[in-house]
C-alpha positions in Angstrom: 0.0 0.0 0.0 2.9 2.4 0.8 4.4 1.7 -2.6 1.2 2.3 -4.4 0.5 5.5 -2.6 4.0 6.8 -3.3 3.7 5.9 -6.9 0.3 7.6 -7.3 1.2 11.1 -6.3 3.8 13.9 -6.5 5.3 16.2 -3.9 5.9 19.8 -4.9 7.9 22.4 -3.0 5.8 25.4 -2.3 6.4 28.6 -0.2 4.3 26.8 2.5 6.5 23.7 2.4 6.1 20.4 0.6 2.6 19.5 -0.6 1.5 16.2 -2.0 -1.0 16.0 -4.8 -2.3 13.9 -7.8 -3.9 15.1 -11.0 -6.3 12.9 -13.0 -8.5 13.7 -16.0 -8.9 16.5 -18.6 -10.9 19.7 -18.4 -11.6 22.6 -16.0 -9.7 22.0 -12.7 -11.4 20.9 -9.6 -9.4 20.9 -6.3 -10.6 18.1 -4.0 -9.8 18.4 -0.3 -10.1 15.2 1.7 -11.7 14.5 5.1 -10.5 13.0 8.3 -8.3 9.9 7.9 -7.8 10.7 4.2 -5.1 11.9 1.9 -4.9 12.5 -1.8 -6.1 9.0 -2.3 -9.4 9.8 -0.8 -9.7 12.8 -3.0 -9.1 10.6 -6.1 -12.3 8.6 -5.2 -14.0 11.7 -6.8 -12.2 11.1 -10.0 -13.0 7.4 -10.0 -16.7 8.0 -9.4 -16.8 10.8 -12.0 -14.7 9.2 -14.7 -17.3 10.1 -17.4 -17.1 13.9 -16.6 -14.7 16.1 -18.6 -13.0 17.7 -15.6 -9.5 17.5 -14.1 -9.4 16.4 -10.5 -6.5 17.7 -8.4 -6.5 15.8 -5.2 -4.3 17.1 -2.4 -3.0 15.7 1.0 -3.7 18.1 3.8 -1.1 18.8 6.6 -0.1 15.7 8.4 -1.5 13.3 5.8 0.7 10.9 3.8 3.6 13.0 2.3 2.5 16.5 3.3 4.2 17.2 6.6 2.5 18.8 9.6 3.8 22.3 10.3 3.8 24.2 13.5 0.5 26.0 12.4 -1.9 23.4 11.0 -4.9 25.7 11.2 -7.5 25.8 8.4 -6.3 29.2 7.5 -2.7 27.9 7.0 -4.2 24.9 5.1 -6.0 27.4 2.8 -2.7 29.2 2.2 -1.0 26.0 1.4 -3.7 25.2 -1.2 -3.1 28.5 -2.9 0.6 27.9 -2.8 0.1 24.6 -4.5 -2.0 26.2 -7.3 0.8 28.8 -7.7 3.4 26.1 -8.0 1.3 24.3 -10.6 0.5 27.6 -12.4 -3.2 27.2 -12.0 -4.9 30.5 -11.6 -8.4 29.4 -10.5 -10.3 26.2 -9.6 -13.6 24.9 -8.4 -13.0 23.5 -4.9 -14.8 20.5 -3.4 -14.6 19.7 0.4 -15.2 16.3 1.9 -16.0 16.1 5.6 -13.1 17.5 7.7 -11.8 19.3 4.6 -14.7 21.8 5.1 -12.9 24.4 7.3 -9.8 24.7 5.0 -12.1 25.1 2.0 -14.2 27.7 3.6 -11.0 29.6 4.5 -9.9 29.3 0.9 -13.1 30.6 -0.5 -13.3 33.5 1.9 -9.6 34.6 1.8 -8.9 33.9 -1.9 -12.2 34.5 -3.8 -10.3 35.3 -7.0 -8.9 31.7 -7.0 -12.2 29.9 -6.8 -15.1 29.8 -9.4 -17.4 27.3 -7.6 -17.7 25.7 -4.2 -19.1 22.2 -3.4 -19.2 20.6 0.1 -20.1 17.0 0.7 -20.8 16.0 4.3 -18.6 18.8 5.3 -17.7 20.3 8.7 -18.6 24.0 8.6 -18.2 25.1 12.3 -17.5 23.8 15.8 -17.8 20.1 16.1 -17.9 18.4 19.5 -15.5 15.4 19.9 -17.0 13.0 22.5 -15.4 9.7 23.3 -16.3 6.8 25.7 -13.8 4.4 27.2 -14.7 1.9 24.5 -14.3 4.5 21.9 -10.8 5.4 23.2 -9.8 1.8 23.2 -10.9 1.4 19.6 -9.2 4.7 18.6 -6.0 3.5 20.2 -6.2 0.2 18.3 -7.2 1.9 15.0 -4.2 4.3 15.4 -1.8 1.5 14.6 -1.4 -0.1 11.2 -1.8 -3.6 12.5 -4.7 -2.6 14.6 -6.6 -0.9 11.8 -5.9 -3.9 9.6 -7.3 -6.2 12.3 -10.4 -4.0 12.7 -10.9 -4.0 8.9 -11.1 -7.8 9.0 -13.3 -8.0 12.1 -15.7 -5.1 11.8 -16.0 -4.2 8.1 -19.5 -5.7 7.8 -20.7 -3.8 10.9 -19.2 -0.6 9.5 -20.9 -1.1 6.2 -24.4 -1.6 7.8 -23.9 1.4 10.1 -23.3 3.6 6.9 -26.2 2.2 4.9 -24.3 -0.2 2.7 -25.4 -3.8 2.2 -22.4 -6.1 2.8 -23.7 -8.6 0.3 -23.9 -5.9 -2.4 -20.4 -4.8 -1.6 -19.2 -8.3 -1.9 -20.5 -8.5 -5.5 -18.7 -5.3 -6.5 -15.6 -5.5 -8.8 -12.4 -5.7 -6.8 -11.4 -2.1 -7.5 -14.8 -0.8 -6.2 -14.6 -3.1 -3.1 -11.1 -1.7 -2.3 -12.5 1.9 -2.6 -15.1 1.0 0.1 -12.5 -0.6 2.4 -10.0 2.2 2.0 -12.7 4.9 2.8 -13.5 3.3 6.2 -10.1 1.7 6.9 -7.5 4.0 5.4 -4.2 2.1 5.6 -1.5 2.9 6.4 -2.9 5.0 9.2 0.6 5.6 10.5 1.1 8.0 7.6 -2.2 9.9 8.4 -2.0 9.9 12.3 -0.6 13.4 12.6 -3.2 14.9 10.4 -6.0 13.0 12.2 -4.8 14.3 15.6 -4.6 17.8 14.3 -8.2 17.6 13.0 -9.5 16.2 16.2 -7.7 19.0 18.3 -9.2 21.7 16.0 -12.8 20.6 15.6 -14.2 22.0 18.9 -12.5 25.4 18.4 -13.6 26.1 14.8 -15.3 29.5 14.3 -18.6 30.3 12.6 -17.2 31.4 9.3 -18.6 34.7 7.8 -19.9 32.8 4.7 -22.5 35.4 4.0 -19.7 37.2 2.3 -19.3 34.5 -0.3 -20.3 35.4 -3.8 -19.7 32.3 -5.8 -21.9 29.3 -7.0 -22.2 27.0 -4.0 -23.6 23.5 -3.8 -24.1 21.9 -0.3 -24.6 18.1 -0.2 -25.3 16.1 3.0 -26.9 12.9 4.0 -30.0 13.4 6.3 -28.9 10.4 8.4 -25.3 11.4 8.8 -24.2 10.5 12.4 -20.6 11.8 12.0 -21.2 15.4 10.9 -24.7 16.6 11.9 -27.0 17.8 9.1 -27.2 21.1 10.8 -23.7 21.9 9.5 -25.0 21.8 5.9 -28.3 23.4 6.7 -26.5 26.5 8.2 -24.1 26.8 5.3 -26.9 26.5 2.7 -29.0 29.0 4.4 -26.2 31.5 4.9 -24.3 31.5 1.6 -26.2 33.8 -0.8 -27.8 31.7 -3.5 -26.4 28.4 -2.3 -28.2 25.3 -3.5 -28.9 22.6 -0.9 -29.0 18.9 -1.9 -30.0 16.8 1.1 -29.7 13.1 0.5 -32.6 11.3 2.2 -31.4 8.5 4.4 -27.8 9.1 3.4 -25.1 8.7 6.0 -21.6 10.2 6.1 -20.6 8.0 3.1 -23.5 9.1 1.0 -21.3 9.5 -2.2 -20.8 5.7 -2.1 -24.2 4.6 -0.6 -26.3 7.0 -2.8 -23.9 7.5 -5.7 -26.6 8.1 -8.3 -28.2 10.9 -6.1 -24.9 12.6 -5.4 -22.3 12.3 -8.2 -24.3 13.3 -11.3 -25.7 16.5 -9.6 -22.3 17.5 -8.2 -20.5 17.3 -11.5 -23.4 18.7 -13.5 -23.3 21.7 -11.1 -19.6 22.1 -11.7 -19.9 21.9 -15.4 -22.7 24.4 -15.4 -20.6 27.0 -13.6 -17.3 26.8 -15.5 -16.4 30.5 -16.3 -16.3 31.3 -20.0 -12.6 32.3 -19.6 -11.7 28.8 -18.5 -13.7 27.2 -21.3 -11.6 29.3 -23.5 -8.6 27.4 -22.4 -9.7 24.8 -25.0 -11.5 22.3 -22.8 
């Protein structure tokens, strides 16, 4: 897995330090910012799910994930600055930006601080404000086990079916999927090696309770907010607030969808997201020849 991850991405030196990324596809650029436990490989799930759409996916690893190191200041504002530094290094003037789960704060900071670098905003099951982190003794034990590569591998073997059911996926249906699709599901819930993501996970958890209420009423760009109504990880209220506060935002609730709604309700999520992006590509970008 380590070899595959290293072969699938590049690391570029930016003014904010090294940043890992991968680029897939052809078309107007979409910067995908992953959630908790992710990395650029989680962002590439968007490219795999949307392979029929003429867009370029740029998937990034946030601070502390895979080959992007954790700096002294891992705040969402610093993450947003690192995203801009990445675009500068790649000579990309403007992108659509898509936030998954814990990628929400960095993406909101990006849209607020660098509005000229962003032509559309999409959030999927995203954290948009303070998020309480509550743990039980059992939860702490599982977290300690899941924080080790061998422990997460063991949990993947022992608890995958329960995890699928908890997130609205039928284990029998998953078993019938092609091997690549089955591995996408496994890697979403059990992202090995966790040892290369542990620093980023810890930084996210430390930051969740202290996030501000972002002044998103200032945003003036096309915005789509997607969230499962049965999400037990990030409450639906995060999406409802964002959709109600960003002027002109479109809200797409996914009835019965959990935190993994892009996988469990792919037909309800993926086509509308990428149709929204294609519909809002600025004429200047279309003039690039896509």
